[in-house]
Residue frames as qw, qx, qy, qz and C-alpha x, y, z in Angstrom:
[[0.000, 0.884, 0.468, 0.000, 0.00, 0.00, 0.00],
 [0.346, -0.696, 0.078, 0.624, 2.90, 2.39, 0.56],
 [0.340, 0.051, 0.580, 0.739, 3.57, 2.37, -3.20],
 [0.036, 0.700, 0.630, 0.333, 0.02, 3.54, -3.81],
 [0.285, -0.872, -0.245, 0.315, 0.25, 6.29, -1.19],
 [0.409, -0.415, 0.327, 0.744, 3.49, 7.47, -2.78],
 [0.242, 0.312, 0.657, 0.642, 1.83, 7.55, -6.20],
 [0.060, -0.844, -0.532, 0.026, -1.06, 9.64, -4.86],
 [0.315, -0.751, 0.018, 0.579, 1.51, 12.36, -4.16],
 [0.334, -0.184, 0.554, 0.740, 2.57, 12.42, -7.83],
 [0.343, 0.683, 0.644, 0.025, -0.84, 13.30, -9.27],
 [0.072, 0.926, 0.027, -0.368, 0.00, 17.00, -9.60],
 [0.269, -0.527, 0.625, 0.509, 3.31, 16.19, -11.30],
 [0.375, 0.207, 0.842, 0.328, 1.57, 13.93, -13.81],
 [0.260, 0.831, 0.473, -0.133, -1.14, 16.49, -14.51],
 [0.048, -0.842, 0.243, 0.480, 1.60, 19.01, -15.28],
 [0.242, -0.272, 0.799, 0.479, 2.91, 16.49, -17.84],
 [0.548, 0.208, -0.258, -0.768, -0.57, 16.59, -19.46],
 [0.063, -0.015, 0.996, -0.055, -1.47, 13.10, -18.28],
 [0.526, -0.256, -0.504, -0.635, -4.87, 11.66, -19.12],
 [0.413, -0.173, 0.667, -0.595, -7.15, 10.76, -16.24],
 [0.485, -0.007, -0.790, -0.374, -8.57, 7.27, -16.73],
 [0.561, -0.200, 0.457, -0.661, -11.59, 6.34, -14.63],
 [0.296, 0.129, -0.924, -0.203, -12.13, 2.56, -14.44],
 [0.356, 0.119, 0.694, -0.615, -15.37, 2.47, -12.43],
 [0.297, 0.444, 0.837, 0.120, -18.70, 1.17, -13.69],
 [0.057, 0.469, 0.435, 0.767, -20.90, 3.30, -15.93],
 [0.412, -0.774, -0.449, -0.170, -23.33, 3.97, -13.06],
 [0.596, -0.564, -0.145, 0.552, -20.52, 5.07, -10.73],
 [0.391, 0.054, 0.269, 0.879, -19.00, 7.29, -13.42],
 [0.080, -0.608, -0.491, -0.618, -22.37, 8.93, -14.10],
 [0.492, -0.760, -0.400, 0.143, -22.71, 9.82, -10.39],
 [0.150, -0.962, 0.189, 0.130, -19.60, 12.00, -10.64],
 [0.876, 0.111, 0.144, 0.446, -16.16, 12.02, -12.23],
 [0.359, -0.501, 0.193, 0.764, -13.12, 14.12, -13.02],
 [0.466, 0.784, 0.071, -0.405, -13.95, 16.61, -15.77],
 [0.512, 0.699, -0.440, -0.236, -12.63, 15.48, -19.18],
 [0.441, -0.386, 0.810, -0.026, -11.58, 12.09, -17.82],
 [0.503, 0.213, -0.726, -0.417, -11.52, 9.06, -20.08],
 [0.702, -0.193, 0.478, -0.492, -13.88, 6.30, -18.95],
 [0.625, 0.231, -0.717, -0.208, -13.04, 2.64, -19.56],
 [0.840, -0.420, 0.121, -0.322, -14.52, 0.04, -17.21],
 [0.336, -0.601, 0.725, 0.019, -11.74, -2.07, -15.67],
 [0.754, 0.091, 0.650, -0.039, -13.13, -5.30, -17.16],
 [0.681, 0.694, 0.226, 0.059, -12.78, -3.83, -20.66],
 [0.164, -0.887, 0.324, 0.285, -9.37, -2.22, -20.20],
 [0.584, -0.255, 0.675, 0.372, -7.36, -5.01, -21.82],
 [0.548, 0.550, 0.577, 0.254, -9.27, -4.44, -25.07],
 [0.156, 0.978, 0.125, 0.052, -8.35, -0.74, -25.13],
 [0.665, -0.500, 0.214, 0.512, -4.57, -1.00, -24.59],
 [0.534, 0.245, 0.417, 0.693, -3.69, -0.17, -28.20],
 [0.018, 0.861, 0.339, 0.380, -5.98, 2.88, -28.14],
 [0.479, -0.866, -0.008, 0.141, -4.33, 4.13, -24.95],
 [0.690, -0.246, 0.310, 0.606, -0.82, 3.49, -26.28],
 [0.420, 0.542, 0.422, 0.593, -1.65, 5.45, -29.42],
 [0.157, -0.958, -0.213, -0.109, -2.42, 8.54, -27.33],
 [0.655, 0.283, -0.266, 0.648, 1.23, 8.63, -26.24],
 [0.221, -0.694, 0.178, -0.661, 0.47, 10.35, -22.95],
 [0.123, 0.100, -0.853, 0.497, 1.08, 9.43, -19.33],
 [0.535, -0.447, -0.541, -0.470, -2.02, 8.19, -17.52],
 [0.179, -0.213, 0.653, -0.705, -3.44, 8.63, -14.03],
 [0.414, -0.304, -0.818, -0.258, -5.88, 5.87, -13.12],
 [0.255, -0.154, 0.478, -0.826, -8.70, 6.47, -10.65],
 [0.397, -0.333, -0.819, -0.248, -11.77, 4.72, -9.27],
 [0.519, -0.733, -0.265, -0.351, -13.83, 4.85, -6.07],
 [0.713, -0.694, 0.088, 0.045, -11.26, 3.74, -3.48],
 [0.000, 0.787, -0.601, -0.136, -7.99, 3.08, -5.32],
 [0.671, -0.159, 0.724, 0.007, -8.20, -0.73, -5.59],
 [0.736, 0.536, 0.410, 0.064, -9.49, -1.00, -9.16],
 [0.301, 0.933, -0.198, -0.018, -7.27, 1.86, -10.27],
 [0.382, -0.619, 0.679, 0.101, -4.28, -0.09, -8.90],
 [0.733, 0.158, 0.654, 0.099, -5.29, -3.11, -11.00],
 [0.550, 0.817, 0.171, 0.026, -5.66, -0.85, -14.03],
 [0.053, -0.897, 0.430, 0.090, -2.26, 0.71, -13.33],
 [0.587, -0.338, 0.722, 0.139, -0.67, -2.75, -13.19],
 [0.718, 0.461, 0.513, 0.096, -2.25, -3.76, -16.53],
 [0.377, 0.926, -0.014, 0.023, -1.15, -0.56, -18.25],
 [0.266, -0.795, 0.536, 0.101, 2.35, -0.69, -16.78],
 [0.714, -0.083, 0.678, 0.155, 2.76, -4.28, -18.02],
 [0.625, 0.615, 0.429, 0.216, 2.00, -2.94, -21.49],
 [0.563, 0.090, 0.107, 0.815, 4.67, -0.24, -21.36],
 [0.042, -0.808, -0.298, -0.506, 2.46, 2.74, -20.55],
 [0.223, 0.188, -0.443, 0.848, 3.70, 5.49, -18.20],
 [0.519, -0.558, -0.449, -0.467, 1.03, 5.33, -15.48],
 [0.054, 0.154, -0.703, 0.692, 0.37, 6.03, -11.82],
 [0.300, -0.550, -0.779, -0.033, -2.54, 5.14, -9.56],
 [0.056, -0.431, 0.071, -0.898, -4.31, 8.34, -8.56],
 [0.004, -0.173, -0.827, 0.535, -6.63, 6.51, -6.16],
 [0.195, 0.653, 0.675, -0.284, -10.13, 7.83, -5.55],
 [0.350, 0.596, 0.414, 0.592, -11.42, 10.06, -8.34],
 [0.224, -0.952, -0.195, -0.072, -12.13, 12.84, -5.83],
 [0.624, -0.560, 0.197, 0.507, -8.44, 12.86, -4.91],
 [0.503, 0.178, 0.461, 0.709, -7.44, 13.37, -8.53],
 [0.068, 0.807, 0.447, 0.380, -10.14, 15.99, -8.99],
 [0.428, -0.844, -0.148, 0.288, -8.76, 17.99, -6.07],
 [0.504, -0.353, 0.331, 0.715, -5.70, 18.81, -8.22],
 [0.315, 0.425, 0.592, 0.608, -7.72, 20.05, -11.19]]
Protein backbone atom coordinates (compact mmCIF):
# COMPACT_ATOMS: atom_id res chain seq x y z
CA UNK A 1 0.00 0.00 0.00
CA UNK A 2 2.90 2.39 0.56
CA UNK A 3 3.57 2.37 -3.20
CA UNK A 4 0.02 3.54 -3.81
CA UNK A 5 0.25 6.29 -1.19
CA UNK A 6 3.49 7.47 -2.78
CA UNK A 7 1.83 7.55 -6.20
CA UNK A 8 -1.06 9.64 -4.86
CA UNK A 9 1.51 12.36 -4.16
CA UNK A 10 2.57 12.42 -7.83
CA UNK A 11 -0.84 13.30 -9.27
CA UNK A 12 0.00 17.00 -9.60
CA UNK A 13 3.31 16.19 -11.30
CA UNK A 14 1.57 13.93 -13.81
CA UNK A 15 -1.14 16.49 -14.51
CA UNK A 16 1.60 19.01 -15.28
CA UNK A 17 2.91 16.49 -17.84
CA UNK A 18 -0.57 16.59 -19.46
CA UNK A 19 -1.47 13.10 -18.28
CA UNK A 20 -4.87 11.66 -19.12
CA UNK A 21 -7.15 10.76 -16.24
CA UNK A 22 -8.57 7.27 -16.73
CA UNK A 23 -11.59 6.34 -14.63
CA UNK A 24 -12.13 2.56 -14.44
CA UNK A 25 -15.37 2.47 -12.43
CA UNK A 26 -18.70 1.17 -13.69
CA UNK A 27 -20.90 3.30 -15.93
CA UNK A 28 -23.33 3.97 -13.06
CA UNK A 29 -20.52 5.07 -10.73
CA UNK A 30 -19.00 7.29 -13.42
CA UNK A 31 -22.37 8.93 -14.10
CA UNK A 32 -22.71 9.82 -10.39
CA UNK A 33 -19.60 12.00 -10.64
CA UNK A 34 -16.16 12.02 -12.23
CA UNK A 35 -13.12 14.12 -13.02
CA UNK A 36 -13.95 16.61 -15.77
CA UNK A 37 -12.63 15.48 -19.18
CA UNK A 38 -11.58 12.09 -17.82
CA UNK A 39 -11.52 9.06 -20.08
CA UNK A 40 -13.88 6.30 -18.95
CA UNK A 41 -13.04 2.64 -19.56
CA UNK A 42 -14.52 0.04 -17.21
CA UNK A 43 -11.74 -2.07 -15.67
CA UNK A 44 -13.13 -5.30 -17.16
CA UNK A 45 -12.78 -3.83 -20.66
CA UNK A 46 -9.37 -2.22 -20.20
CA UNK A 47 -7.36 -5.01 -21.82
CA UNK A 48 -9.27 -4.44 -25.07
CA UNK A 49 -8.35 -0.74 -25.13
CA UNK A 50 -4.57 -1.00 -24.59
CA UNK A 51 -3.69 -0.17 -28.20
CA UNK A 52 -5.98 2.88 -28.14
CA UNK A 53 -4.33 4.13 -24.95
CA UNK A 54 -0.82 3.49 -26.28
CA UNK A 55 -1.65 5.45 -29.42
CA UNK A 56 -2.42 8.54 -27.33
CA UNK A 57 1.23 8.63 -26.24
CA UNK A 58 0.47 10.35 -22.95
CA UNK A 59 1.08 9.43 -19.33
CA UNK A 60 -2.02 8.19 -17.52
CA UNK A 61 -3.44 8.63 -14.03
CA UNK A 62 -5.88 5.87 -13.12
CA UNK A 63 -8.70 6.47 -10.65
CA UNK A 64 -11.77 4.72 -9.27
CA UNK A 65 -13.83 4.85 -6.07
CA UNK A 66 -11.26 3.74 -3.48
CA UNK A 67 -7.99 3.08 -5.32
CA UNK A 68 -8.20 -0.73 -5.59
CA UNK A 69 -9.49 -1.00 -9.16
CA UNK A 70 -7.27 1.86 -10.27
CA UNK A 71 -4.28 -0.09 -8.90
CA UNK A 72 -5.29 -3.11 -11.00
CA UNK A 73 -5.66 -0.85 -14.03
CA UNK A 74 -2.26 0.71 -13.33
CA UNK A 75 -0.67 -2.75 -13.19
CA UNK A 76 -2.25 -3.76 -16.53
CA UNK A 77 -1.15 -0.56 -18.25
CA UNK A 78 2.35 -0.69 -16.78
CA UNK A 79 2.76 -4.28 -18.02
CA UNK A 80 2.00 -2.94 -21.49
CA UNK A 81 4.67 -0.24 -21.36
CA UNK A 82 2.46 2.74 -20.55
CA UNK A 83 3.70 5.49 -18.20
CA UNK A 84 1.03 5.33 -15.48
CA UNK A 85 0.37 6.03 -11.82
CA UNK A 86 -2.54 5.14 -9.56
CA UNK A 87 -4.31 8.34 -8.56
CA UNK A 88 -6.63 6.51 -6.16
CA UNK A 89 -10.13 7.83 -5.55
CA UNK A 90 -11.42 10.06 -8.34
CA UNK A 91 -12.13 12.84 -5.83
CA UNK A 92 -8.44 12.86 -4.91
CA UNK A 93 -7.44 13.37 -8.53
CA UNK A 94 -10.14 15.99 -8.99
CA UNK A 95 -8.76 17.99 -6.07
CA UNK A 96 -5.70 18.81 -8.22
CA UNK A 97 -7.72 20.05 -11.19
